[in-house]
N, C-alpha and C positions, 0 to 999 in steps of 0.2 A: 609400518605404514604396508597396506595391500597397492601396488602402483602394477595396473591391468595395463598394458601399452606394448603397440607392436610393431613399433618403426623400427627398421635396422641401421638408422643412424644414431639415434638416442642409444636402442641397445647396445651399440658396439662403445659408448662415452663410458667412462669410468662411472660407477653410479656414486650415489652419497655415502658417508658410512650408514650402516642400519638399514637399508635400502631394501625392499624385498619384491621383485619384479614376477608378477602371477597374471598367464594370460586369461583374457574373459571374453565372450563372445559381445562385442559392444553392442552388435545389431539388436540384439534381445534384450538390452539394458532399458531402463525407463529413464535413462538418461537422452535417450534421442526425443523423446516428445515431451511438451509439458499441459498444463491443464489448459492453455488456451486449443492444444490441437489443432492449431493452424499451418505451424513448422511443423519439419522433423529434420533432425541434423543428424546423423552418427557419428559418434567419437569413437576415436580411435582408443579410448581409453576410460577407465571409470577409477578415480583415488579416493579410496574411503581411509581418510586422515585418523591418524589417533590421537595427534596435537599439533599445534602452529608449525614446530619444524617439520611436520611428516607435509603443511601446506608449503612452507619453505623449499621444502627436496622438489617436488613437484613442479614447482614454477621454477627452480633453478635447471630441472631437465630439462622442460620448454626452451630455455634460454639454448641451448647446444645444439637448436635445428633452425633452421633457416626459415619454416615454416607452422611450428606447433603453438598452439594456442591453449588459455587456459580459462574455463570457465567455472563459477561456484555456484553449486547447485544447490539450494535447501530443499523446501517442501514441494519444488516441481510449480508452485503456482504463477509462474509468469502464464505471460499470455500470447506473447509473438516470439517465443524462442530465443528471449532475451537470456537465457540462464544455459544456452547449448554453446558448443563448439565442434563444428565440422571437422573432421577426421583429426581432433585435440581429444586435450585432457579435461575430463567433467571432473571437479572437486566434488563429492559427494559430502556435504557440511554436516549432515546429519549425523556421521560417523564421528564426527567429534564425543568426547565424553559428556555427559549430562550435566557434569557436577556443576553445583552453583554453591557461591559463597556470601555470606553474609558480611558486609566490611561496613565497621563503625568508625567515622573519621568525625575532626571537630566538626565540619561543617553538615554533617548529618548522615543517615544510613543507608546505602548502597547495595544492589546483588551484582556482583559479578556473576555473568552467563556467558557461558559457550555462545559462541556468531550462527552455531546450527540448532540453538534450543527454540522450541515453539514458543511462541509468547503465551498460548495456554497452559505450557509446562513451566513457565516463571509465575503465574497467574496460580497456580495451584502451590507451586512449593511456596512463594512469599506468604501468602494468606493462610494456609496450611500450619507453617512450620514458623510463622512468625509474625502474623497478623499482619503484615503490610502490604501494600502494593505498589506500583508503578501509577504515574497520574496518567499518562497519557497511552491509548490504545488503536488499536485497529477493528474493526467490526469483528472480521474474522480473525480469529486467535492462531489457527493453526498454520501461521505464517512464522518465518523464522527471525529471530532478533537480525541478524545480517542481512537477510533479504530488505525486510521494513528500512531499515536506516540507511540502504543504500540507495532506497528512494525518497523515502519522506515519514511515511507511517502515520495515517488519518484517521480520526473517527469525530463523533459528536463532544470528544474531549477537547480536541484541537484549538477552538476557539478561546477557550478557557486556560488549557493546562501546555499549549503549544500542540506539535506534531512530536511525533515519536524523534525526530531530528534535534529538537530541543530539548530534549530528555536523556540527554545521557553524557557524561563527564569527562570518561576516559576510554580507549578501545585499543587493542591489539590489533595491528594490521602487518600485513606480508603484503609489501608492495611490489612491482612488477619486474626488479631484480633478483626476488627471493629473500630479501631482507626482511626481519623481523626487527618492529616499531613500536614502541608506547606513545600514545600521542594523546593528549585534551588540548583545554582551550591554552596553557600554559607551556604546555612539553610538545615540543615538532605541532604548533597551531595550524599550520598550513595543512598538511596531511589533514588534521583532526578534519577540518573543515572539507576539505577535499572530497576525503571517503565518504561524509553524509549528505546524500543526495547523488552522490557518485556515480551511480547507476554502474558500480562494480568496476569501474574503470582505470581506477588508481591504486587499489589495492583489496585485498581479502579480508575482512573483518573474522578476526578469530575470539575475540571477548570483547563483552562489552560491560559498562560498570554506568547501570542504571539505578538512579536514586530513585527510595521508596520511604512512601508514606504511611501512615494508618489506615487500615482498610477501611470502609463503611461498611456495616452491617446491613442495612437494608437500603432499596433502592424505590423512592418513589417513582412512578414510570406511566406516563401520560401520552396519548396521542389525540390531537384533535385535527380534525379535516376543515379545506379552505375551500370554496366554489374559485376564490378569486385571485389570482398569482399575485397582484399588488399587496393585498389585505398579507398575503402570505410572507413576501418577501420582507415587506414593512413591520412584520412581526417578529420575525426571525431574526433580520440586520437591528430591532429593539433589542432582544436578548441577548446576541452575542456582543453588543457592546455597552451594557448593563455595569457596575462595579460589580466585582466579584462576590460582593457577600447580598448581593441583589437579583443573583439572577439564578441559572439552574447549573448543574455541574455539565449537562450533557445535552446537545442541541442538534437534532438531525432532522431530516425531513424527505420526502419524495412524492413524487407525481404518481398518479395511478390514474385508472380508464375510467370513466362514468359508466360502468355496468357490473353484471354480476360474476364475470369471468373470473373464475379463483385464482389465478393467476396476476393477472391485467389489473382488475377492476378491485372495485370496494371489499370484496371476502378477504382481501389482505389484511386490511387496515385493523379491525379490532383485536386489542391486545387478545394471545390466548386464555382463553377462560371461558369461551361461550357468550360472548357479547355477540350482540346483532347489530348492524348496519342498518339503520332505517334510510332509505333514500327518500322517501317523501319528502324528509327535513333539508333538503338541498333545493337552493332557489332556484325558481322557474328559468333564469336566466344561465344558469350554470353550463358550461360548455361541454365537451367532450373529454376535457383532462381538468383532474381535480389534484388535490395537494395535501398533504397529513402532514403535520408540524408533530415531530416527536423530540419530548423533555424527560429529563430526569434529574432526581434531586438526590444526592445520598447523604444517609442518615448514620451518624456513628452514635455509638453505645453512649456518648456522653449527652447527647440530645432529645428533647423530651418530643413526643410522638405529635402534642399539639401544636406546637410551634413549627415544626415541620411542615404541618397541614396548613396553617395560619399562611406561613410565606409562598407555600404551592399555590393556596387559592389568592393572594392578592395578586399575584404575576398573571395566574391565569385570567384573572378577571378584566385584566388589561387588554386580552386578546382578541382579534376580531373575527376568531372562527365560527364555523356554523352551529349556534348552540341547539343539543340535543345531540352532536357527535363528538364525543368526545369519552376516550376509553381510557381508564387507570388501573393500575395496578401496584400492590408492594410484592416486590420478589427481592430474595437476597443478591449481594452485591456479586457474588461469583455467577450466578443463576444469570443473572442481567449482561454481563459482560460475555458470557455463552449461548447467548441468546441465538446466534446465527447457527450453530452447531444444528439446529433443529431444520434450518434451509437445507443444510448439505445431507441429513437425513434424508429427508424427502427426496430431493433430487437424487442420492442414491439409487432410492426405490423405485422412479418413473424413469430410469436411465438418462436424465438429461445430464448430470454431474460425468460422465464419461462420454458426452457428446462435443463439440467444438464449442467453445468460447469467444467469440468474437467480442469483449467486452470492450467499451470505450470510456475512458477518465479524463474531463476535460475541467482543468481550473477557468472560473469565467469571470471579468470583475463584475462587481456590480454595477458599473456603468450600464454593461449589456446585456444582463440578466435576463429583464423583459423582453426586448429584442428576441433573444434566444427562447424563450418559451415560447411567443407568438411563432418566431419560423420553423423552430424542432418540435420542440413537446407537443404542442397545440396541431403542429403541422406535422410532420414527417411520421411522427410517434405517436399519434392521436391513436393507434390502435394498442398502443405496449409494445413493449420489446420482449414479451416472454420471460420477466424477470424483475425487478427493482428497478427504478430509476431514481435513484438518490439525486437531490438538491438541495444543498445547505450552505449557509455562510460560512467563512473563516476569517480570524485578521493578519493579516501581513505582519502587523507587528510584532505576531509570536514567533517567528520564525528569523532565524538568523542568515542574514545575508551575506555570511560569509561561507556556507555551507555551498554547494555545488547546484541546489535544487534552482528550477528557471519557475517562478510566479509572473502571473499580472503585473501590472502596476498599480490596480488600485489597492485602496490598502483593507476593503472589504471583498472579498473574490468568493464563489460558490465550486464548490466541488460538483459536477454533473456526472455519475457514473453510471452507464446504461449497461449492466449487469445480467445477460443474455440467460436463461437458462433454457435452452431451445432443446426439443428431442429431437435426437438423429435422423436426418431426410431419411425416406420419404414421410417419414410424423411427423417432421420439423420444416421449416424452411430451408432452402439451399444455402450450405453457409457461405458461398460468395456473393449472393444477394443481401446476405445481412454487413459482410466488409464492404460492398459497394456503397451501402446505406450509411457505414460511417465514414466513408470517404467524402462521402456528400455534406454530412455533417461540419466535418472540417472544411471542408472547401466551403461552406458557407459560414464559417467562423471568418476564414481568411476575407473572401469576396466582401462581408461586408463590414471588414474592418473591426470585429472585436478584440478586444484586448484579455487574451487568453494562451493558455500553454496547455500543452498534451501531458494527463500525469501517466507514469508509465511509457514515456513515449517511443516510437519506433519508425526510424526513417533509414531509408538508404541514400541519400544525396547529402553532401556535406553543407550544400547550400542550404537545405532543411534544415540540417543541427545547426548552423551558425545562425539563422532565425530563431529555431526555440531558446538558445541560450543569448541570444541578442548581446547585451553587453559585457556577459558573463562569457563569450567564445572565446575571448581571446585569453583567458586567464585560467578557462578549462583546457585549452590547447597546451597551454603552459605546465602546466601540473601535468599532464598524459605525458609532456617530455621527459618531464624531473622523476614521474614515480612510474612511468612505466614506458623505458624510453624506445624496447621492443616492442610495442603497441603486442603485448602476448596476452592481457588480460581483457575477460568480457566481451569475446566477439562476436558474439548474438547480438549484442546492439547496433552494430554496423556502423560506428561512428568513425572507428579507424582501422589499418589495414596494418596486416603484422610486414611490415615493412618501416625499418630504420630511418630511411632518408627521406620519407612520407612525413612522417612525424616531427622530426627536424625541419623539415623544409615548411611544415604548418606552424612549427611555432616560431619561425623567423618572420611569417605574414604578420 
């Protein structure tokens, strides 16, 4: 293990066997910032673990001081400093060996993958070597397995296959006392479910066992346009509540501006391939914001193309989109799942990838989504956000309520993801204005009594965290006291402070 740490108290403590201490200028390391670019927190050290034992050694080293904390950092894609540790240790989980292993058991085929592996790496390894793939993904695959399992992991497959936290059967976890555990639904189930969606508060995921299935060969990919949000939501909810053999494998969607703006407007809709969006087909009554429903059906090698065409046609015929504003393509499965890479490439070219990203992700119950659309999408955001505005439904029944994830009350709820790709100021708007707009959106949700939860939450007051977790808060606090009694882990979430007495007192409440 390479441990870069310059704290005199820890340096004087007896090191674990095999521990190597190396000085590194933490001020220059990437761990001081993240993709969001809104927060900077200088760690005292960066640990590049070569094994779960190295992770455990780093955490045990932190327990020997009164103030040291530990944050696990994957690919640095957090947006509000969640994977940072001011004056503490940052675990570079990408340093874990990338070895993956196929596991055949009586109940299926699985992949054992390191917590620091990117989902993109899992995809290519599983498909190329074994013709297999996980069922549930995120839209952007350059995120780590441990990172998404600590939050939820959602995409257009979630309505059918569940989020990524519902598609894992076993974990290796290092808890806040520096102990290594293997956990699953049957072995240490409380720890297993605590860590899933636990925001890194209860342990560091060093290995995950992911179910695998035969990988599709090709994907029938379709986008259609709506002028009416009511029609859009009705069709999307109809699709996600259909029986599995009567719907698509993927259902997503987004709002866009009624203009020719290349980022916010209709040029963002046609699937790549030279298709043209004809705005003259829009009804005269269309408002400033339009909606695109995006669906995909997977085709396996044993399925006939004619049968797939028929199935797509039957489902699309039922939908109430604007006729003539439909776009379709057949693409390879890996290409489809990797489609967001093109967005990254363009963002890197135009400089917006390196700019701050004040993103906002909200889960909103179907009960309130129409009101949210009127107040926020058609009101505050009628000019767009210089990036995707995702709006699509999922089913609560696909989420195991034993996990730590906080969800709205309704069975059908929407992900609203405002993914800003603004150019750096002064070419783009001041980031403070965008953060203020996000806060205004959250205030509107709260003041209007919407059934909502922030996805990737970032709060500073205990009352806000208690409100966020609701009925799960007492269990969340109790689990923290059990698995990380010194409150060492994930300080960037600003949920608990490194103070044993405060955690014990909270657990007693």
